[in-house]
C-alpha positions as CSV (number, residue, x, y, z in Angstrom):
1,M,14.1,12.1,141.1
2,N,11.7,9.7,142.4
3,A,11.9,7.8,145.9
4,R,10.3,5.1,144.6
5,P,11.8,1.3,146.1
6,E,13.1,-1.4,143.7
7,P,10.9,-4.3,143.8
8,D,13.7,-6.5,145.5
9,R,14.9,-4.0,147.5
10,P,12.6,-1.7,149.6
11,L,13.9,1.8,150.7
12,R,14.7,2.7,154.1
13,D,15.2,5.4,156.6
14,P,16.3,6.4,159.3
15,V,13.0,5.4,161.5
16,D,13.1,1.9,160.4
17,T,16.4,1.7,161.8
18,I,14.7,3.0,165.5
19,I,11.5,0.7,165.0
20,D,14.0,-2.3,164.2
21,Q,15.9,-2.0,167.6
22,W,12.4,-1.2,169.5
23,A,11.6,-4.3,167.8
24,A,14.9,-5.7,169.2
25,A,14.8,-4.2,172.9
26,R,10.6,-4.4,173.4
27,P,9.4,-7.4,170.6
28,D,5.8,-7.2,173.1
29,L,5.5,-3.2,171.7
30,D,3.5,-2.0,169.2
31,T,4.9,1.0,167.1
32,T,2.9,2.2,164.5
33,A,2.5,5.1,165.2
34,M,5.9,5.4,165.9
35,E,6.5,5.1,162.6
36,V,4.2,7.5,161.4
37,F,4.6,10.7,164.1
38,G,8.3,9.8,164.2
39,R,8.1,10.7,159.8
40,V,5.7,13.6,160.8
41,Y,7.9,15.0,163.3
42,R,10.7,14.5,160.7
43,L,9.0,16.1,157.8
44,S,8.1,19.1,160.1
45,R,11.2,19.4,160.9
46,T,12.9,19.6,158.0
47,L,10.2,21.0,155.6
48,G,10.1,23.8,159.1
49,D,13.5,24.2,158.2
50,R,13.2,25.2,154.7
51,M,10.4,27.4,155.4
52,E,12.7,29.1,157.3
53,R,14.9,29.9,155.0
54,T,13.4,30.2,152.3
55,Y,11.1,33.2,153.9
56,A,14.2,34.3,155.5
57,R,15.2,35.4,151.7
58,F,12.2,38.3,152.2
59,G,12.9,39.2,155.4
60,I,10.8,37.6,157.6
61,S,10.4,34.5,159.7
62,R,7.0,31.6,159.5
63,G,5.6,33.3,162.4
64,E,5.4,36.8,160.8
65,F,4.5,34.7,157.1
66,D,1.3,33.0,158.9
67,V,0.2,36.7,160.2
68,L,0.3,38.0,156.8
69,A,-0.8,35.2,154.5
70,T,-3.4,35.0,157.1
71,L,-4.3,38.6,156.7
72,R,-3.9,38.4,152.6
73,R,-6.1,35.6,152.8
74,S,-8.9,37.2,154.7
75,G,-9.9,39.3,151.2
76,E,-10.1,42.9,150.5
77,P,-9.1,45.0,152.2
78,Y,-6.8,42.5,154.1
79,T,-8.2,44.1,157.2
80,L,-8.2,41.9,161.1
81,S,-8.3,42.1,164.6
82,P,-5.6,41.7,166.5
83,R,-7.4,38.8,168.4
84,Q,-9.3,37.1,165.0
85,L,-5.0,37.5,163.9
86,S,-4.4,35.8,167.6
87,A,-7.3,33.3,167.2
88,T,-6.1,32.1,163.9
89,L,-3.1,31.2,164.6
90,M,-3.7,29.7,168.6
91,L,-1.5,33.0,169.2
92,T,-1.4,34.9,172.8
93,T,-2.3,38.4,172.5
94,G,1.6,39.0,173.8
95,G,2.4,36.8,171.1
96,M,0.7,38.5,168.4
97,T,1.7,41.8,169.5
98,G,4.9,41.2,169.1
99,R,5.1,40.1,165.6
100,L,2.9,42.7,164.8
101,D,4.9,45.0,165.7
102,K,8.2,44.0,163.7
103,L,6.1,43.7,160.7
104,E,4.6,47.0,161.2
105,R,7.9,48.4,161.7
106,A,8.6,46.9,158.3
107,N,6.1,48.7,156.9
108,L,4.4,45.5,155.6
109,L,1.0,46.2,157.4
110,R,-0.4,49.2,159.9
111,R,-2.8,49.5,162.9
112,S,-5.3,51.5,163.1
113,P,-8.4,52.4,165.4
114,D,-12.0,50.7,164.7
115,P,-14.3,52.7,163.0
116,H,-17.0,50.3,164.5
117,D,-15.5,50.3,168.1
118,R,-12.8,53.3,169.0
119,R,-11.7,50.7,171.6
120,A,-10.3,48.1,169.0
121,L,-7.3,48.1,166.7
122,Q,-7.3,46.9,163.0
123,V,-4.8,45.2,161.2
124,T,-4.3,46.3,157.1
125,L,-2.1,44.7,154.5
126,T,0.0,47.6,153.2
127,D,0.8,47.5,149.4
128,E,4.4,46.3,149.9
129,G,2.9,44.0,152.6
130,L,1.0,42.6,149.5
131,R,3.4,42.4,147.8
132,L,5.8,40.7,149.6
133,I,3.2,38.0,150.7
134,D,2.2,36.8,147.3
135,E,6.1,36.9,146.0
136,A,6.5,34.2,149.1
137,V,3.4,32.0,148.9
138,V,5.0,31.5,145.5
139,A,8.1,30.6,146.6
140,G,7.1,29.0,150.1
141,V,4.6,26.1,147.4
142,A,7.4,25.7,145.4
143,V,9.8,24.4,148.0
144,Q,6.9,22.1,149.5
145,T,6.1,21.0,145.5
146,E,9.4,19.6,145.0
147,A,9.5,18.5,148.5
148,L,6.6,16.2,147.7
149,S,7.9,15.3,143.9
150,A,8.7,12.2,146.3
151,L,5.3,11.0,145.0
152,D,3.0,10.7,142.0
153,D,-0.1,12.7,141.8
154,E,-2.3,9.4,143.1
155,Q,-0.2,8.8,145.7
156,A,0.3,12.5,147.0
157,G,-3.7,12.9,147.0
158,R,-4.2,9.7,149.5
159,L,-1.7,11.5,151.4
160,A,-3.1,14.4,151.6
161,D,-6.4,12.6,152.3
162,L,-4.7,10.3,154.8
163,L,-3.5,13.0,157.3
164,R,-6.9,15.4,156.8
165,L,-8.6,12.1,158.5
166,L,-5.8,12.1,161.3
167,V,-6.2,15.9,161.9
168,L,-9.9,15.1,162.0
169,G,-9.3,12.4,164.7
170,T,-7.1,14.2,166.4
171,G,-8.9,17.2,167.4
172,S,-6.3,19.7,165.8
């Protein structure tokens, strides 16, 4: 089910309609950036909603998935400080505390005193948290892979390279 244009009839999406309207209203306006970011925004919203529904099946939100996934990616013993988590996820400490509270109540992680600094805490995945994040990440990747199936492997690779350049160029 690859969405590829027929030679005599190119595909159009809702962004094309917006660009056509701007071309009629303001023919002097270069809308190239609007085309790119309009599509990036639409993809982000659509896939974000799909990911949220996918993670909800596991009883977690996207934000909670991010916390569990960050701990999982850190490697054994799957432990980071709340400060490390906040920095990685670009969250305030208050926002992080709320997520940690919910995940701890669900027995997906535990907070304990840092053995090297008695003023600090460390956050560790529980066995249940490890099991859940391993299942949730597989489900999430399946959703993303299905969405990417509109492109062939070469196109997907080129898109990844171009988006990397854009991310680096904008300091994101």
